[in-house]
N, C-alpha and C positions, 0 to 999 in steps of 0.2 A: 798691580793685579789686573787681569783681563776681565771685562764684563761677561756675564753669563746670560744668554738669551732665555726668555721664558716661553717662547712659542711651543717648543716640544713639551714643556711641562704642562702648558694649558691644553694641548691636544690630548695628553694622557688624562687630564682631569675631565675633558669633554667626553672621552670614551668611557670613563668610569661612571659619569653621570648618565650616559645613554643606556647603560645596562639595566638600571631599574626601570627606565621607560619601556624598554623592550620586554622586560618581564611583566610589566603591568599590561602591555598589549596582549601578550600571550595569556595572561590571567583573565583578561576580559573575554577572550575567545572561549575559554573553559566556562567562565561564569555565565556567559550568554547562552551557551548550549545547555547548561544545567537548568537555567531559568526557563528556557524554552521547553525542555523535557518535562519539568514539573508543571508548567503552566498550560501545556497543550497535550498532556499525556492522553486524556480521554478523546479530544477531537482528532488527534493524530491517527487513531486507529478506528475512528467511527466510520462505519460504512453502511451497514444495515444490521438489524438486530441479529446477533449470532451468525454473522457472515463468516464462513471459515476462510482460512488462508490457504487451504488446499486439502485434498483428500485423495484416497486411493480407490474410491468407489465412484464409478461413472453412472450418473442418472440420465437417462434419455427418454423423451416422450416420443412414442412411435405413432400416435394418432388419437383421434376421437372417434368412437364408434357408437351409433352410426354417425357419419359425418354431418357437421352443421356449418354451412357457409356463414362466415362472419365470426365463428368461434374458434379461437386459436389458443393453444397451450404450449408452453415450453418450460424447461428447467433453467433456473438462473442461480447465481451465486454458488458456482461449482456444484450445482445439483442440490443445494440445501433447501431451495424453495421451488414451488411451482408458480408460474405466472399464467393466469387465465385472462384473456381479453375477449369481451363479449360485445360484438357489434351486430348482433342479430336483430336488435330492436325489441327483444323481449327478455324478461329475467330468466336467469339460469341459476339453479341452486347447486352448491357443493354439499354432498352428504357426509356427515361426520362418522365417527368410528362405531357408533351404536345405531346407525341408520337414521339419525335425526338430521334435520336441516342445519347446516353449519354456516355457510356463506350464501349470500344472494347477490348476484352481479347482474345489473341491468341498466336500462336507459336512465334511471333515476339515481344511479350510483352503486356503491358497494355497502352492504349491510352484513353484520355478524349477529348470530343468535346468541344472546347472553345466557340462554339456557343450555346451550350445547357444551359438553365437556371439551370438545375439540377447540373451542374458542380459547380456553385457558392452556390446554396441553400444547397447542401449537405456537404459543408465544415464545417458547425457547426451542432451540434445536434439540436439546436433550429431552424435551417433553416431560420435565420433572416438576411441573407446577402443582401446587396443592389446589384441589378443586374446591370452590366455595359451595356453600349450601344451596345456592340458587341453581347450580348446574344439575339439570335433570333432563336427560334425553327424552323422557316420556312426556314432559310438559309441553304446552303449546309454545311455539317460537316467540321470543321477545326480541324483535329486530332493532338494531342500533346502527345508525349510519356511521361509517368510518372513512368513506371517501366519496368524492363526487364524480370520479371518472368511471370508465368502463372496464378497468383492470384491477385485479386482486392478486396479491402474492402472499403465499403462506407456506410454512413448514408442514410437511405431511409425513407422518411416521410410516405410512404404507409404502413410500418410495425409497426409504433410507434403511441402511443397516446400522442399528443403534446398540448392538451388543458390544461389550468391551473387547471380545476376541473375534477374529475373523471366522467365517463359516468353516466347517470341517474340511470341505473339499479344497478350500484355499489354504488351510494349514497343511494339507497333504502335499500341495504343489503351489507355493506362493509365487513362483517365478513365471507362471503362465497366466495370461489373461483368460478369464472364464466368467460365465454367467452365474450370478448369485440367485436371481429369481426374476420372473416376470411379475409386474404389479398392475393393479387397476385402482382407480379412484372413481367412485360413482358420482354421477351428476343427475339432475332432474331438469328437463326442459318442459315446463308445464306439467303435464301428467305423464310424459314419456321418459323412461329411463335412458340415460346416456352414460358412457364411461370414458375416462381417460386411460389410455393404455401406454405402458412403457416398460423399460428394462433397467435392471441394476446389475452392473458388471464390476468385477474386481480387476483392477489394472495394476500390475506390479510396480512398486515405487522405483524411481531411478536411484542410481548410486550417487550420493551427494559429494563424495570425495573429489572426483575430477572438477566439479564446480568450485569447491572450496580451494582446490589447488590453483585453478585459473584466477580466482578472486585474489588469493594471496600474492601471486606473481604480479598481477596488475597493480595491487596496492604498493608493493615494493618498487615497481618500476616508476610509478607516478610519484611516490613519496621521496625517492632518491633524488629527484630533481631539486629538492630543497637543500641538499648538501652543498650545491655549488654556490660560491660567493655571489651575493646580490649585485655587487658593483662591477662584475666582469661581463663581457659580451656572452660568454658561454652560459653564465648564470641567467642572464636575461632571456636568452633563447630557450633554455630549459624551463624557465617559469612560464613563458608563453605556451610551451607545450602542456604544462599543467593546466593552464586556462582552457586550452582546447579540449583536454580530457574531461575537465569538470563540465564544460558546456555539453559534451556528448553524454555525460552522466545525467545532467539536468534534462536533456531532451528525452533520454530513456525513461526518466522518472515521469515525465508528462505522458508519454505513450503508455507506460504501465498503469498510471492512474486513470487515464481515459479507458483503458481496457477493463479495469475493474468496474467502472460505471456501466460499460456496455454489458458486461457479464451480469450485472445486477438488474438488468432489464431496461436501462435507459435507451431511448430510441430518438433519433433526430438530433440535430445540433442543439436545439433548445432543451431537450430532455437531458442530454449529456452535460450541458453547462449548468443546468439546475442541480443535477446530482453532484457535480464537482463542487459547487458553491455551498452545498448543504452538508454533504457527507465526506468529501475529500478535499476540503479547502486547504488544509495544512500541507497535504502531500503536493497539491498543485502549486502552492506558493513556494514550497521547497524546491521543486523543479525549476520554476521561473527564477528563483533567487540564484540557483546554481548557474543557470544560463547567463544571468546578469554579471555574476562574479567572474565567470570564465571570460566573458567579453571584456571586463575591466582589466583582467590580467593580460589578455591579448593586446590590449591597448597600452599596456605598461604604465598604468596610472599609479599615482602615489597611494600608498597604503593598500595596494592590491593583495599583499600577503595576508593581511588581516581579513579582508573580505573573502578570500579564497578559503582560508582555514575555517571561518565560521560557516560559510555556505556548504563546504564539504562535510563538516560534522553534521549539520542538519540533514543533508542528503542521505548520509549513511545511516543516521538514526531513524528519521521519520519515514523514509521510504524503504531503506534497505533492511534494517533490523526488524521492523514491524511486519515484514513479509518473508522472513527467513524460511518459513515452512515450504515455500514454493520450491526450494532447492531439493527437498526430500519427498515431495508429493507428486504423484503422477498426474493428478487432475488439478490444475491451478485455477484460481478465481479470475480467469481471463478467457475470452472467447477465441483463444489461439492455441496452437500446440504447446505442450509442456516445454519442449526444447527452446522455443522462442521466449517464453516467459522466464525460464531460468537464465538465458543469455542476457536479457534485459536486467534482471536482478543482480547478476554477477557484475555487469558493467556499472550499475548504480553503486554497489558496495565498494568495488575496487577504486573507482574514481572519487567517490565521496571520502573514504578513509585515506586514500593516497593524497588527495588535495589537502586534507586536514594536516597530515604529517608534513607535507611539503611547505605549507604556509607557516606552521609553527617552527620548523627548522630554518626557514628563511628569516623569520623574526629573530631567531637566535644568532644567525650569522650576519645580520645587517648591522653595520657599524657606520655611523654618520661620519662624513668627511669634514673635519673642522676647518673653518676659514681662518687662516693666519691673519692676525691683526698686529699692527705695529705695537711694540711694547717697550716700555722703558728698560733700561739695563741697570742692574744693581752691581755695585762693586763687591767683589768677593774679598 
């Protein structure tokens, strides 16, 4: 009887043993993403109290009348808040809804009047807070310091459209940009009345379907690279392309996140960094992680498929899904045109989801090459 070699048998056993290992690695990707979602759900979307992800109403400040050198006002957070910076050297008061002092901004910091109903109504964008008994616009102000700087940001119902339905003229012609109203917010500089003037306009929302189509095509293109066998030159080149795409998505996420901070009122490098580290830290880390994982794949390092799948999933979830409203809103929470904001978000979604699919598919198609070892022969 001729001897039967055991090399091919052992190769098959090695392949069978590798399958559970690959499944475990794919499972780790899913488990890590779920853990990150559950553990960072609140910080991931933290930005500012009630900061919207987009709107179809554009709030603009047209000026302060009469003008005050050193006093500047602008709309931030997609128009959800007003920001007043007072460098005049003297205190300026913001007047509440009943004519009472509401905020005082001056050289000694920012104070709010705990007796003003606006103090409580303006804490949420909807203005649906229950007023405490101490809220009395006719009572003498009871000032409480809330900030040491010269700037204050607040929701103001006079600048916003808060009805559930659009104005009648918008309902009649929602496809045309049109003025909803002119608004004013009264101030007091010492004994002299001043006012902030601005406009509220309806801006027709974009059609989200072309953006979803572009995102889906990008996802399919990037994800299909994972179908090529990992051990082939074509597969290696395709996965390097996935790494490049994921790096582009990570860079887009960083730009998008910085834009949100700029729109929230951050100024200067120090102000932007401080805002990123307090309100947008998870989005920033997600973008940096995507850049690192993309570079890891470009360098063709071991276990790059796992890193790409995990970083892509985090990118799609923490930056893409949390900002989906940008695709269907005309005014994004960024200081740039809506088309640029939607392009960045589509790139983030396509590359993040595509890299996740490519990484998991590559885990599935990866088969270790067994090393043949001398083996004894057994008589049959």
